[in-house]
C-alpha positions in Angstrom: -100.3 63.2 -144.0 -101.8 60.4 -141.9 -100.6 59.2 -138.5 -98.3 56.2 -138.6 -100.1 53.3 -136.8 -98.4 50.5 -134.8 -100.5 47.7 -136.3 -103.2 47.2 -138.9 -105.4 45.2 -136.5 -105.4 44.7 -132.7 -107.3 41.7 -131.5 -108.4 41.6 -127.9 -108.5 38.0 -126.7 -106.8 34.9 -128.1 -109.8 32.4 -127.9 -111.5 30.9 -130.9 -112.6 34.1 -132.5 -109.3 35.9 -131.8 -107.0 33.1 -132.9 -108.8 32.5 -136.2 -108.9 36.2 -137.0 -105.2 36.6 -136.2 -104.3 33.7 -138.5 -106.5 34.8 -141.4 -105.5 38.5 -141.2 -101.8 37.7 -140.9 -102.0 35.4 -144.0 -103.4 38.4 -145.9 -100.3 40.5 -145.0 -101.7 42.6 -142.2 -99.7 43.6 -139.2 -101.6 42.0 -136.2 -101.3 42.3 -132.5 -103.2 40.0 -130.1 -103.7 41.2 -126.5 -104.4 38.4 -124.0 -104.9 39.0 -120.3 -104.0 35.5 -119.3 -100.7 33.7 -119.3 -98.9 31.7 -122.0 -99.0 28.2 -120.5 -97.0 25.1 -121.1 -98.0 21.5 -120.0 -96.1 21.9 -116.7 -98.2 25.0 -115.8 -101.5 23.1 -115.7 -102.6 21.6 -112.4 -103.0 17.9 -111.8 -106.4 18.6 -110.1 -108.9 21.4 -110.0 -108.4 21.5 -106.2 -105.2 23.3 -107.0 -107.2 26.5 -107.2 -104.3 28.9 -107.5 -103.2 27.3 -110.8 -106.7 26.5 -112.0 -108.9 29.6 -111.3 -108.6 33.1 -112.7 -109.3 35.2 -109.6 -106.9 38.2 -109.8 -108.3 39.7 -106.5 -107.0 36.6 -104.7 -103.8 36.5 -106.8 -105.0 33.3 -108.5 -103.8 33.5 -112.1 -105.0 30.2 -113.5 -106.9 29.8 -116.8 -110.5 28.9 -115.8 -112.9 31.8 -115.2 -116.5 31.9 -113.9 -118.6 35.0 -114.6 -121.9 35.3 -112.9 -124.9 37.2 -114.2 -128.5 37.2 -112.9 -129.7 34.4 -115.1 -126.5 33.1 -116.6 -123.2 31.8 -115.5 -120.4 31.8 -118.1 -117.4 29.4 -118.0 -114.5 30.7 -120.0 -110.8 30.3 -120.5 -108.1 32.9 -119.7 -104.7 32.4 -121.3 -103.0 32.2 -124.7 -105.6 30.0 -126.5 -108.6 31.2 -124.5 -111.5 28.7 -124.1 -109.6 26.0 -126.1 -107.5 25.5 -123.0 -110.4 24.3 -120.9 -113.1 23.0 -123.2 -113.8 19.3 -123.6 -112.4 19.1 -127.2 -115.8 18.3 -128.8 -116.2 19.5 -132.4 -119.8 18.9 -133.4 -121.4 20.1 -136.6 -125.1 21.0 -136.2 -127.8 18.7 -137.6 -130.1 19.5 -140.5 -132.8 20.9 -138.2 -130.4 23.7 -137.2 -129.8 24.8 -140.8 -133.5 24.7 -141.7 -134.8 26.9 -139.0 -137.6 29.2 -140.3 -135.9 32.3 -139.0 -133.1 32.1 -141.6 -133.5 29.1 -143.9 -135.1 31.2 -146.7 -131.9 33.3 -147.0 -129.6 30.5 -148.3 -129.0 26.8 -148.2 -126.9 27.2 -145.0 -125.9 23.6 -144.8 -124.1 23.9 -148.2 -123.1 27.5 -147.6 -121.2 26.7 -144.4 -120.0 23.2 -145.2 -116.5 24.2 -146.5 -115.9 26.4 -143.5 -116.8 23.6 -141.0 -114.5 21.3 -143.0 -111.7 23.8 -142.9 -112.1 24.3 -139.1 -112.2 20.6 -138.4 -109.0 20.1 -140.4 -107.3 23.0 -138.6 -108.3 21.7 -135.2 -107.2 18.1 -136.0 -110.6 16.6 -135.4 -110.8 12.8 -135.2 -113.2 10.3 -133.6 -112.3 9.2 -130.1 -110.9 5.7 -130.6 -111.5 4.5 -127.1 -114.8 3.6 -125.5 -115.1 4.3 -121.8 -117.8 3.4 -119.3 -119.8 6.5 -120.1 -119.7 5.8 -123.9 -120.8 2.2 -123.4 -123.7 3.3 -121.2 -124.8 5.8 -123.9 -124.6 3.1 -126.6 -126.8 0.8 -124.5 -129.3 3.6 -123.8 -129.5 4.5 -127.5 -130.3 0.9 -128.3 -133.0 0.8 -125.6 -134.8 3.8 -127.0 -134.4 2.7 -130.6 -131.8 5.3 -131.6 -128.7 3.1 -131.9 -128.0 4.1 -135.5 -127.4 7.6 -134.2 -124.7 6.6 -131.7 -121.1 7.3 -132.8 -117.8 8.1 -131.2 -117.4 11.8 -130.3 -115.3 13.8 -132.7 -112.6 15.6 -130.7 -109.6 17.9 -131.3 -106.9 15.5 -129.9 -103.8 14.0 -131.4 -104.4 10.2 -131.1 -100.9 9.1 -132.0 -99.0 6.5 -130.1 -99.6 7.3 -126.4 -96.9 9.5 -124.8 -94.7 9.4 -127.9 -93.7 12.8 -129.3 -93.5 13.2 -133.1 -92.8 16.1 -135.5 -95.9 18.1 -136.5 -98.5 15.7 -137.9 -100.9 18.3 -139.2 -99.4 21.2 -141.1 -96.6 19.7 -143.3 -94.0 20.3 -140.6 -94.9 23.9 -140.0 -96.7 23.3 -136.7 -95.3 22.2 -133.3 -94.2 18.7 -132.3 -97.1 16.7 -130.7 -97.4 13.9 -128.2 -100.0 11.1 -128.5 -102.9 11.2 -126.0 -102.5 8.9 -122.9 -106.3 9.1 -122.1 -105.7 10.6 -118.7 -109.1 12.5 -118.9 -107.6 15.8 -117.8 -108.7 17.8 -120.9 -110.8 20.3 -118.9 -108.1 21.1 -116.3 -105.5 21.7 -119.1 -103.6 19.1 -121.1 -100.3 18.4 -119.4 -99.1 16.1 -122.2 -99.1 18.1 -125.4 -101.9 16.0 -127.0 -104.9 18.5 -126.9 -105.2 20.5 -130.1 -105.8 23.8 -128.4 -105.5 27.0 -130.4 -101.9 27.7 -129.4 -101.1 24.5 -131.3 -102.7 25.5 -134.6 -104.4 28.8 -135.5 -102.5 30.9 -133.1 -99.2 29.1 -133.5 -99.3 29.5 -137.3 -100.3 33.1 -136.9 -97.2 33.8 -134.9 -95.1 31.9 -137.3 -96.5 34.2 -140.0 -95.6 37.4 -138.1 -98.5 38.1 -135.7 -97.5 39.4 -132.3 -99.1 38.0 -129.1 -98.8 39.9 -125.9 -99.9 37.8 -122.9 -100.7 39.1 -119.4 -102.0 42.4 -120.9 -105.5 43.5 -120.4 -107.1 46.1 -122.7 -109.1 48.6 -120.7 -110.0 51.3 -123.2 -110.4 51.8 -126.9 -110.6 55.3 -128.3 -111.1 56.6 -131.8 -108.3 58.7 -133.1 -108.9 62.3 -134.1 -109.2 63.3 -137.7 -110.7 66.2 -139.7 -114.2 64.7 -139.2 -113.8 64.2 -135.4 -113.5 61.1 -133.4 -115.3 58.7 -135.7 -112.6 56.0 -136.0 -111.9 56.7 -139.7 -108.2 57.3 -138.8 -107.9 54.3 -136.5 -108.1 53.6 -132.8 -105.9 53.8 -129.7 -106.0 50.8 -127.5 -104.9 51.3 -123.9 -103.6 48.3 -121.9 -102.1 47.5 -118.6 -100.5 44.4 -116.9 -103.1 41.9 -115.7 -100.9 39.8 -113.3 -98.7 42.5 -111.7 -99.8 45.1 -109.2 -96.9 47.3 -110.2 -95.9 47.9 -113.7 -96.7 50.3 -116.4 -98.9 49.7 -119.3 -99.1 51.5 -122.6 -101.0 52.3 -125.8 -101.0 50.9 -129.3 -102.7 52.3 -132.4 -104.3 50.4 -135.2 -106.6 50.8 -138.2 -109.1 48.3 -136.8 -109.9 46.6 -133.5 -111.5 43.2 -133.1 
């Protein structure tokens, strides 16, 4: 008789990949746990300025438990988000679909008509993320429009499509996206603080859509919990993962405190 598992799937990280996976798997009836090493943040948790390093940067050695992380490699620096919602907490909201030249690259264009193949998935993601054109032209936008005209490319200039709720500024309304199943939202006030965390409930970060709906459907999210080991469970054929996996975790924001283990059929 097989060992009873805690979950069907354990997802490590709650960013774009983790949140979408959690939502889709939960809809299919699977028992899902999401482990996130960052905190669950509300608007009041975000700093007013990135000079507030303790609330902005993720540097555990200095006891800074913000949501913005820098990872340095020899030839690459990675900027990422740490918190329930992952990179969606800190990105600039831009949702751009690649142009035709991307889909017709020789390395893969012979395999399928990728523009048509992926079109419904892009459309689904844009809908889920509440994508809409920025309705307000600022100084930078006007400069780009002028430049595009000067180089003969004005027909290619258009407002950026972003994942922001452009309702009446600073007015909170019931869920405008998911037939009342999502959280209440507040109209953008154009403060420009998207990349230091939206303090006004206007940014369509993942905790407002995919991850929110996943939790409503039964997914479990455990913040401030870092996975540090994944081990295949024993079975008659050895440790090959056929029987599932054990995920070991520990607190990410406390020096003292016990962690634990969870088991699942799959780990993402």
